[in-house]
Biopython code that builds the backbone (N, CA, C, O; Angstrom):
import numpy as np
from Bio.PDB.StructureBuilder import StructureBuilder

atoms = [
    (1, "MET", "N", (1.067, -1.127, 0.307)),
    (1, "MET", "CA", (-0.313, -0.134, -0.071)),
    (1, "MET", "C", (0.980, 0.803, 0.416)),
    (1, "MET", "O", (1.962, 0.637, 1.140)),
    (2, "THR", "N", (0.154, 2.398, -0.784)),
    (2, "THR", "CA", (1.380, 3.052, -1.204)),
    (2, "THR", "C", (1.220, 4.470, 0.180)),
    (2, "THR", "O", (0.109, 4.480, 0.711)),
    (3, "LEU", "N", (1.739, 5.027, 0.449)),
    (3, "LEU", "CA", (2.038, 6.440, 1.516)),
    (3, "LEU", "C", (0.462, 7.110, 1.842)),
    (3, "LEU", "O", (-0.207, 7.583, 2.761)),
    (4, "LYS", "N", (0.393, 6.728, 0.158)),
    (4, "LYS", "CA", (-0.830, 8.324, 0.042)),
    (4, "LYS", "C", (-2.392, 7.215, 0.716)),
    (4, "LYS", "O", (-3.089, 7.453, 1.702)),
    (5, "ALA", "N", (-2.494, 6.060, -0.250)),
    (5, "ALA", "CA", (-3.400, 5.605, 0.251)),
    (5, "ALA", "C", (-2.987, 5.453, 1.975)),
    (5, "ALA", "O", (-4.146, 5.680, 2.323)),
    (6, "ARG", "N", (-2.486, 5.313, 2.891)),
    (6, "ARG", "CA", (-2.314, 4.915, 3.852)),
    (6, "ARG", "C", (-2.971, 6.332, 4.481)),
    (6, "ARG", "O", (-3.879, 6.299, 5.310)),
    (7, "ALA", "N", (-2.535, 7.261, 4.102)),
    (7, "ALA", "CA", (-2.444, 8.807, 4.575)),
    (7, "ALA", "C", (-4.123, 8.791, 4.869)),
    (7, "ALA", "O", (-4.652, 8.918, 5.974)),
    (8, "GLN", "N", (-5.003, 8.545, 3.186)),
    (8, "GLN", "CA", (-6.883, 8.526, 2.586)),
    (8, "GLN", "C", (-6.759, 7.164, 4.342)),
    (8, "GLN", "O", (-6.981, 7.465, 5.515)),
    (9, "GLU", "N", (-6.403, 5.991, 3.853)),
    (9, "GLU", "CA", (-6.723, 5.331, 4.645)),
    (9, "GLU", "C", (-7.058, 6.354, 6.559)),
    (9, "GLU", "O", (-7.762, 5.670, 7.303)),
    (10, "LYS", "N", (-6.713, 7.419, 7.037)),
    (10, "LYS", "CA", (-5.689, 7.271, 7.788)),
    (10, "LYS", "C", (-6.888, 7.997, 7.911)),
    (10, "LYS", "O", (-7.703, 7.579, 8.733)),
    (11, "VAL", "N", (-7.254, 9.374, 7.016)),
    (11, "VAL", "CA", (-8.262, 9.913, 7.727)),
    (11, "VAL", "C", (-9.027, 10.553, 7.451)),
    (11, "VAL", "O", (-9.228, 11.764, 7.545)),
    (12, "GLU", "N", (-9.852, 9.222, 6.831)),
    (12, "GLU", "CA", (-11.248, 8.287, 6.424)),
    (12, "GLU", "C", (-11.125, 7.492, 7.624)),
    (12, "GLU", "O", (-11.565, 6.344, 7.563)),
    (13, "ARG", "N", (-10.863, 7.693, 8.168)),
    (13, "ARG", "CA", (-10.824, 6.554, 9.274)),
    (13, "ARG", "C", (-11.178, 7.801, 10.644)),
    (13, "ARG", "O", (-12.110, 7.823, 11.448)),
    (14, "ALA", "N", (-10.285, 8.518, 10.507)),
    (14, "ALA", "CA", (-10.708, 9.253, 11.493)),
    (14, "ALA", "C", (-11.805, 9.894, 11.209)),
    (14, "ALA", "O", (-12.171, 10.675, 12.088)),
    (15, "GLY", "N", (-12.685, 9.802, 9.938)),
    (15, "GLY", "CA", (-13.736, 10.487, 9.913)),
    (15, "GLY", "C", (-14.367, 11.402, 9.509)),
    (15, "GLY", "O", (-15.563, 11.562, 9.752)),
    (16, "ILE", "N", (-12.972, 12.902, 8.145)),
    (16, "ILE", "CA", (-12.910, 13.237, 8.555)),
    (16, "ILE", "C", (-13.156, 13.041, 6.554)),
    (16, "ILE", "O", (-12.540, 12.094, 6.064)),
    (17, "SER", "N", (-13.939, 13.846, 5.653)),
    (17, "SER", "CA", (-14.498, 13.794, 4.563)),
    (17, "SER", "C", (-14.638, 14.573, 3.724)),
    (17, "SER", "O", (-15.106, 14.312, 2.616)),
    (18, "ASN", "N", (-14.048, 16.273, 4.308)),
    (18, "ASN", "CA", (-13.542, 16.898, 3.865)),
    (18, "ASN", "C", (-11.961, 17.025, 3.096)),
    (18, "ASN", "O", (-11.470, 18.152, 3.023)),
    (19, "TYR", "N", (-11.235, 15.901, 2.563)),
    (19, "TYR", "CA", (-10.333, 17.138, 2.448)),
    (19, "TYR", "C", (-10.216, 15.827, 0.520)),
    (19, "TYR", "O", (-10.856, 14.951, -0.061)),
    (20, "SER", "N", (-8.609, 16.852, 0.355)),
    (20, "SER", "CA", (-8.169, 16.055, -1.181)),
    (20, "SER", "C", (-5.942, 16.590, -1.287)),
    (20, "SER", "O", (-5.051, 17.261, -0.767)),
    (21, "PHE", "N", (-6.211, 15.788, -2.180)),
    (21, "PHE", "CA", (-4.848, 15.122, -2.719)),
    (21, "PHE", "C", (-4.165, 16.705, -4.353)),
    (21, "PHE", "O", (-4.012, 16.933, -5.553)),
    (22, "ASP", "N", (-4.096, 17.018, -3.502)),
    (22, "ASP", "CA", (-2.532, 17.975, -4.571)),
    (22, "ASP", "C", (-1.040, 17.318, -4.774)),
    (22, "ASP", "O", (-0.081, 17.506, -4.025)),
    (23, "GLN", "N", (-1.069, 16.315, -6.232)),
    (23, "GLN", "CA", (0.262, 15.601, -5.994)),
    (23, "GLN", "C", (0.165, 14.422, -5.442)),
    (23, "GLN", "O", (-0.328, 13.404, -5.929)),
    (24, "ASP", "N", (0.953, 14.674, -3.756)),
    (24, "ASP", "CA", (1.185, 13.713, -2.982)),
    (24, "ASP", "C", (1.327, 14.399, -1.975)),
    (24, "ASP", "O", (2.336, 14.503, -1.278)),
    (25, "VAL", "N", (0.055, 15.030, -1.822)),
    (25, "VAL", "CA", (0.167, 16.108, -0.551)),
    (25, "VAL", "C", (-0.832, 16.552, -0.313)),
    (25, "VAL", "O", (-1.288, 17.414, -1.064)),
    (26, "LEU", "N", (-1.663, 16.058, 1.011)),
    (26, "LEU", "CA", (-2.160, 16.222, 2.156)),
    (26, "LEU", "C", (-3.222, 16.996, 2.245)),
    (26, "LEU", "O", (-3.551, 16.523, 3.333)),
    (27, "VAL", "N", (-4.237, 17.962, 1.993)),
    (27, "VAL", "CA", (-4.668, 19.633, 1.799)),
    (27, "VAL", "C", (-6.037, 19.363, 2.078)),
    (27, "VAL", "O", (-6.908, 19.253, 1.215)),
    (28, "MET", "N", (-6.329, 19.183, 4.209)),
    (28, "MET", "CA", (-7.306, 19.220, 4.158)),
    (28, "MET", "C", (-7.600, 21.047, 5.275)),
    (28, "MET", "O", (-6.855, 21.778, 5.929)),
    (29, "CYS", "N", (-8.885, 21.047, 4.966)),
    (29, "CYS", "CA", (-9.602, 22.910, 5.757)),
    (29, "CYS", "C", (-8.373, 23.724, 5.198)),
    (29, "CYS", "O", (-7.774, 24.549, 5.889)),
    (30, "GLY", "N", (-8.086, 23.464, 4.057)),
    (30, "GLY", "CA", (-6.736, 24.675, 3.312)),
    (30, "GLY", "C", (-5.958, 24.291, 3.608)),
    (30, "GLY", "O", (-6.103, 23.256, 2.958)),
    (31, "VAL", "N", (-4.700, 24.083, 4.311)),
    (31, "VAL", "CA", (-3.519, 23.035, 5.324)),
    (31, "VAL", "C", (-3.351, 22.143, 4.436)),
    (31, "VAL", "O", (-4.187, 21.335, 4.031)),
    (32, "ARG", "N", (-1.284, 22.385, 3.823)),
    (32, "ARG", "CA", (-1.662, 20.623, 3.295)),
    (32, "ARG", "C", (-0.831, 20.196, 4.455)),
    (32, "ARG", "O", (-0.305, 21.014, 5.210)),
    (33, "TYR", "N", (-0.707, 18.791, 4.600)),
    (33, "TYR", "CA", (0.029, 18.463, 4.715)),
    (33, "TYR", "C", (0.852, 17.287, 3.920)),
    (33, "TYR", "O", (0.431, 16.638, 2.962)),
    (34, "THR", "N", (2.399, 17.151, 4.695)),
    (34, "THR", "CA", (3.317, 16.433, 3.715)),
    (34, "THR", "C", (3.411, 14.308, 3.902)),
    (34, "THR", "O", (3.782, 13.784, 4.952)),
    (35, "ILE", "N", (3.225, 13.947, 3.348)),
    (35, "ILE", "CA", (2.711, 12.887, 3.977)),
    (35, "ILE", "C", (4.544, 11.931, 4.571)),
    (35, "ILE", "O", (5.560, 12.626, 4.608)),
    (36, "GLU", "N", (4.583, 11.133, 4.770)),
    (36, "GLU", "CA", (6.378, 11.132, 5.282)),
    (36, "GLU", "C", (5.606, 9.339, 5.824)),
    (36, "GLU", "O", (4.404, 9.120, 5.979)),
    (37, "ALA", "N", (6.826, 8.252, 6.017)),
    (37, "ALA", "CA", (6.902, 7.258, 6.413)),
    (37, "ALA", "C", (6.968, 7.845, 7.696)),
    (37, "ALA", "O", (7.266, 9.006, 7.980)),
    (38, "CYS", "N", (6.412, 6.185, 9.016)),
    (38, "CYS", "CA", (6.431, 6.812, 9.875)),
    (38, "CYS", "C", (7.659, 4.739, 9.842)),
    (38, "CYS", "O", (7.655, 3.906, 8.936)),
    (39, "GLU", "N", (8.408, 4.692, 11.133)),
    (39, "GLU", "CA", (9.072, 3.640, 11.042)),
    (39, "GLU", "C", (9.139, 4.250, 13.521)),
    (39, "GLU", "O", (9.768, 3.527, 14.294)),
    (40, "CYS", "N", (8.592, 5.174, 13.890)),
    (40, "CYS", "CA", (8.898, 4.638, 15.040)),
    (40, "CYS", "C", (8.866, 3.123, 16.490)),
    (40, "CYS", "O", (9.437, 2.876, 17.553)),
    (41, "GLY", "N", (7.706, 2.439, 15.505)),
    (41, "GLY", "CA", (7.640, 0.857, 15.710)),
    (41, "GLY", "C", (5.788, 1.482, 16.502)),
    (41, "GLY", "O", (4.748, 0.933, 16.139)),
    (42, "GLU", "N", (5.797, 2.355, 17.287)),
    (42, "GLU", "CA", (4.809, 1.735, 18.750)),
    (42, "GLU", "C", (3.429, 1.018, 17.453)),
    (42, "GLU", "O", (3.045, 1.130, 16.289)),
    (43, "PRO", "N", (3.055, -0.023, 19.273)),
    (43, "PRO", "CA", (2.049, -0.668, 18.321)),
    (43, "PRO", "C", (1.163, -0.418, 17.908)),
    (43, "PRO", "O", (0.889, -1.315, 17.111)),
    (44, "GLY", "N", (-0.040, 0.751, 17.919)),
    (44, "GLY", "CA", (-1.084, 0.912, 17.186)),
    (44, "GLY", "C", (-0.265, 2.242, 15.385)),
    (44, "GLY", "O", (-0.968, 2.854, 14.580)),
    (45, "CYS", "N", (1.062, 2.197, 15.417)),
    (45, "CYS", "CA", (0.916, 3.240, 14.674)),
    (45, "CYS", "C", (-0.072, 2.513, 13.178)),
    (45, "CYS", "O", (-0.650, 1.456, 12.925)),
    (46, "ASP", "N", (0.042, 3.069, 12.886)),
    (46, "ASP", "CA", (-0.057, 2.780, 10.815)),
    (46, "ASP", "C", (0.508, 3.090, 9.545)),
    (46, "ASP", "O", (0.128, 3.062, 8.374)),
    (47, "GLY", "N", (2.091, 3.556, 10.493)),
    (47, "GLY", "CA", (3.178, 3.647, 8.983)),
    (47, "GLY", "C", (3.128, 4.883, 8.295)),
    (47, "GLY", "O", (4.154, 5.239, 7.714)),
    (48, "VAL", "N", (1.666, 5.928, 8.237)),
    (48, "VAL", "CA", (2.133, 7.158, 8.462)),
    (48, "VAL", "C", (2.314, 8.053, 8.709)),
    (48, "VAL", "O", (1.502, 8.355, 9.585)),
    (49, "ARG", "N", (3.386, 9.394, 8.351)),
    (49, "ARG", "CA", (3.433, 10.636, 9.066)),
    (49, "ARG", "C", (2.524, 12.286, 8.406)),
    (49, "ARG", "O", (2.666, 12.748, 7.273)),
    (50, "LEU", "N", (1.661, 12.854, 9.495)),
    (50, "LEU", "CA", (1.363, 13.785, 8.761)),
    (50, "LEU", "C", (2.407, 15.001, 9.318)),
    (50, "LEU", "O", (2.801, 14.930, 10.482)),
    (51, "ARG", "N", (2.611, 15.524, 8.911)),
    (51, "ARG", "CA", (3.124, 16.904, 8.461)),
    (51, "ARG", "C", (2.806, 17.847, 7.805)),
    (51, "ARG", "O", (2.565, 17.775, 6.600)),
    (52, "LYS", "N", (2.717, 19.542, 8.913)),
    (52, "LYS", "CA", (1.517, 20.397, 8.211)),
    (52, "LYS", "C", (2.835, 21.058, 7.378)),
    (52, "LYS", "O", (4.036, 20.931, 7.615)),
    (53, "ASN", "N", (2.393, 21.539, 6.695)),
    (53, "ASN", "CA", (3.565, 22.104, 5.324)),
    (53, "ASN", "C", (4.118, 23.497, 5.040)),
    (53, "ASN", "O", (3.745, 24.382, 4.270)),
    (54, "MET", "N", (5.656, 23.361, 6.358)),
    (54, "MET", "CA", (5.402, 24.836, 6.871)),
    (54, "MET", "C", (5.642, 25.646, 4.928)),
    (54, "MET", "O", (4.807, 26.501, 4.633)),
    (55, "THR", "N", (6.344, 25.421, 4.226)),
    (55, "THR", "CA", (7.339, 25.537, 2.639)),
    (55, "THR", "C", (5.345, 26.597, 2.083)),
    (55, "THR", "O", (5.161, 27.694, 1.556)),
    (56, "ALA", "N", (4.566, 25.753, 2.466)),
    (56, "ALA", "CA", (3.758, 26.189, 1.013)),
    (56, "ALA", "C", (3.004, 27.505, 2.424)),
    (56, "ALA", "O", (2.061, 28.166, 1.990)),
    (57, "MET", "N", (3.354, 27.759, 3.695)),
    (57, "MET", "CA", (2.530, 28.382, 4.709)),
    (57, "MET", "C", (2.780, 29.271, 4.261)),
    (57, "MET", "O", (1.924, 29.983, 3.735)),
    (58, "ALA", "N", (4.183, 29.607, 4.298)),
    (58, "ALA", "CA", (4.856, 30.928, 4.001)),
    (58, "ALA", "C", (5.080, 31.077, 2.783)),
    (58, "ALA", "O", (6.130, 31.685, 2.573)),
    (59, "ARG", "N", (4.510, 30.765, 1.866)),
    (59, "ARG", "CA", (3.481, 31.612, 1.072)),
    (59, "ARG", "C", (3.511, 32.545, 0.243)),
    (59, "ARG", "O", (4.043, 33.314, -0.558)),
    (60, "VAL", "N", (2.331, 31.927, 1.062)),
    (60, "VAL", "CA", (1.180, 31.979, 1.273)),
    (60, "VAL", "C", (1.096, 33.534, 2.207)),
    (60, "VAL", "O", (0.151, 34.306, 2.044)),
    (61, "LEU", "N", (2.109, 33.789, 3.071)),
    (61, "LEU", "CA", (2.026, 34.529, 3.917)),
    (61, "LEU", "C", (2.165, 35.903, 3.729)),
    (61, "LEU", "O", (1.728, 36.803, 4.447)),
    (62, "GLN", "N", (3.204, 36.037, 2.072)),
    (62, "GLN", "CA", (4.452, 36.848, 1.549)),
    (62, "GLN", "C", (3.646, 37.081, 1.482)),
    (62, "GLN", "O", (3.353, 38.143, 0.933)),
]
sb = StructureBuilder()
sb.init_structure("model")
sb.init_model(0)
sb.init_chain("A")
sb.init_seg("    ")
for serial, (resi, resn, name, xyz) in enumerate(atoms, 1):
    if name == "N":
        sb.init_residue(resn, " ", resi, " ")
    sb.init_atom(name, np.array(xyz, "f"), 0.0, 1.0, " ", f" {name:<3s}", serial, name[0])
structure = sb.get_structure()
């Protein structure tokens, strides 16, 4: 399963339906999240980490 598919599953499992993807970036409520692999090893980890894309936010603020 790709990281994008895992991220989509994670978002839907959380009950969020208002999201989209721009390339491999998850967009929820206008906030862009970079999708990364997570290797923390925690028992409940689904293997995906979402980080706010600060680069896109900085461009908006300029």
